[in-house]
C-alpha positions in Angstrom: 168.0 43.9 187.6 168.5 44.6 183.9 171.8 42.4 183.4 169.8 39.6 185.1 166.9 40.0 182.9 169.2 40.1 179.8 170.9 36.7 181.1 167.6 35.1 181.5 166.4 36.1 178.2 169.6 34.9 176.5 169.5 31.4 178.2 165.9 30.9 177.3 166.3 32.0 173.8 169.3 29.4 173.6 166.8 26.6 174.7 164.1 27.6 172.4 166.5 27.5 169.4 167.9 24.3 170.4 164.4 22.8 170.8 163.4 24.1 167.4 166.4 22.6 165.6 165.8 19.2 167.3 162.2 19.2 166.1 163.1 20.0 162.5 165.4 16.9 162.6 162.8 14.5 163.5 160.8 14.9 160.3 161.5 12.1 157.9 161.9 12.6 154.2 159.2 11.3 152.0 159.5 7.8 150.7 158.7 7.4 147.1 156.1 4.6 146.5 155.3 2.9 143.2 152.3 1.3 141.6 152.4 -2.3 140.8 151.3 -3.8 137.3 149.6 -7.3 137.1 152.9 -9.0 137.3 153.8 -7.4 140.6 156.5 -5.2 139.0 156.7 -1.5 139.8 155.6 1.1 137.3 157.3 4.3 136.7 154.5 6.3 138.5 156.0 7.8 141.7 153.9 8.7 144.7 155.0 10.6 147.9 154.4 8.1 150.8 156.1 7.2 154.2 157.7 4.1 155.5 156.6 4.9 159.0 153.7 2.5 160.0 150.4 4.3 160.1 146.7 3.2 159.9 146.4 4.8 156.4 147.9 3.0 153.4 149.5 5.2 150.8 147.4 5.4 147.5 147.7 7.1 144.1 144.6 9.4 145.1 144.8 10.5 148.8 142.2 8.1 150.0 141.4 5.9 146.9 143.0 4.4 143.9 145.8 1.8 143.6 148.2 1.2 146.5 151.7 2.5 146.3 154.5 0.0 147.2 158.2 0.0 148.2 160.4 -1.0 145.2 163.0 -3.7 145.9 166.2 -4.5 144.0 164.5 -6.6 141.5 162.0 -3.9 140.8 159.3 -5.9 142.5 156.4 -4.1 144.3 155.8 -6.1 147.5 155.9 -4.0 150.6 152.8 -1.4 150.9 153.8 2.0 152.1 151.8 4.5 154.3 150.2 7.8 153.9 152.6 10.6 155.0 
């Protein structure tokens, strides 16, 4: 009985370790958002955001303040980002 119990514990431990590794990979790194000035250009104020669609827009203050945008190649702030 003891060898069977050891084998079952080893196999279940392997599955748990594998599922924990897969869960860690699914977390996306934060996307850096920037605030827009009056001309629509991005300022040098970085904000931690996400590009995964959500019901909450990313802002300088968590729930208030200016909206944070994705910066394009021409330094324009056009696409709003989402709260992580």
